[in-house]
N, C-alpha and C positions, 0 to 999 in steps of 0.2 A: 403787715410790715410795721415795726415799731417806729416811733419817732426818732429814736436814736439811730437806727439803721437808715432811715430815710435822710437823716442829716448827713451821715457818711456818704451816702450816695450822691447827694447834691454837692458836697465838698469835693468828691473825687471827680465828678463831672465838670465842675467849675475849674479845677485844678488842670484837667485834661485839656480842655478848650483854652484855658489860659496858656499853657505850654505851647499849644499849636500856634497861637497868635504871637507870643514872644519869639518862637523858633522862626516864624515867618518874618517878623520885623528885623531879626538880627541875622538873617540868612545872607550869605554872600551873593546870592543870586538876585537878579532883577525881579520886580514885582510881576512882570509878565511871565517870566520863567517860573515863578513860584505859582502863579495862577494856573498855568498849563499843567504843572505837576500835581497840583492839588485837584484839578479837574480830572486828570488820568486816575489818580488815586481814588477819588470819590466814585467814578464810574466803575473801577474794579470792585470796590466794596459793595456797590449796588449789585452788580452782576453776581458777585460771590453769594451775597445774602439772598438773592432771588433764587439761585439754584439750590441753596441750602434750605430755604423755606419750602421749595417744591419737594426736596428729598425728605424733609420731616413729615410733610403732608402725606406723601406716599407711604412712608413707614407708619404713620399713625393709622391710615385707612387700612393698611394690610394687617395690623396687629389688634386693632379694636374692632369688635364685631358691629356690624350695622344694627342699629336698634330696631329698625322695621323688620329686618330678617329674623332677629332674635326673639321678637314678640309676636310672629305671625300666628303661632299655635297657642298664644296665651289668651285664655278666655276668662272674663271677670263678670260676674252677674251681680244682681242686687243682693242675693243671700251671701255671696262672699263679702260684699261691702259691709253688710250688717254684722258679719262675724268679725271683720277687721275693727270695727268700731267698739266692740265690747272689750 
């Protein structure tokens, strides 16, 4: 990742969280209502990301071969190693 891209990412992240803070401060709801809504939203995001991560892991395991299974019949001896070094 280049320095310029990292700078953009940091700027966007700060702007995002700054927007959340300003939105909560200027919200017509009380602080308690905002905290409850924020907690519910955070819980929803946590559950969604957990399920999504599980889906990605299952898909990865399904589509990428297991290295142990893929190399069970792979034999490499010292003659092969000497040939590779040349």
